[in-house]
N, C-alpha and C positions, 0 to 999 in steps of 0.2 A: 623403387619407384611405386610399385603397387602397394607396398607397405605404407608409404607416406600418404598415398591417396586414400587408403583405408582409414588411417588415423584421422585425416582431415574430414572425411565423411562422418566418422563416429563423433568427432568433436562438434560438427555442425548439427548432427541429430540431437545431441545432448543439449546444445545451446537452444535449439528450437523448442525442445520439450520444457526447458526452464522458462523460456519466454511465454509459452502457452500457459504454464501454471501460474505465472505472476501477473499477466495482463488482466485488466479489468474487462469483464464481459460487456458486450454491446448494450445490453439492457440496463446496466448499472452506471454507465458513463455520465448520465445526467444527475445522479444522486450526489448531493453535496458532500464534500469530504471534510472529515474532522482530522486535524493535524496530529499525527503520531509524535512528532518532535515536540510539540507543545505539551503533550501528556508526559513525555519523558523528562523534559525540563522541569515541569511542575513537580514531578516525583522526586527529583534530585534536589530541588530547592526547598523542599519541605512544605510545599503548599498543601493545604488540607483538601479533603475530598469535596467539601462544599464549594471551594473556589474552582476546582477542576470541573465540577458539575455546571457552574455558571457559564463557562465557556461553551460547553456542549449543549446546554439547555436552549440557547438562542436558536441554534440550527435545528435541533430536534423539535422544538415547538413550532417553528415556522414550516418545516418540511415534513415532519413526522417520521423521517428516516435519515440515516447518515451512514457513511462508511469511513473507515479509518485507513488513511494512507500509511502503510507500514514503511514504505520506502520514500525517498525524497522526490520521486517523480511518479507520474501516472502515465502509464502506457496506453 
């Protein structure tokens, strides 16, 4: 019984630490996101760097800053 409780506590602690390392900090939640999936798709389809830059340029020129969503969700 205590072994199971210890394992569940350890798993919960590890999951919490992973969540803390992956979540977006409060100060950066309003920064516009650049899509990581669009970047990966353009790399695999053979799109040149000039076309990839055009997609990012609009956000960067308007806001001056951008962040890349590595995962499919933003926490």
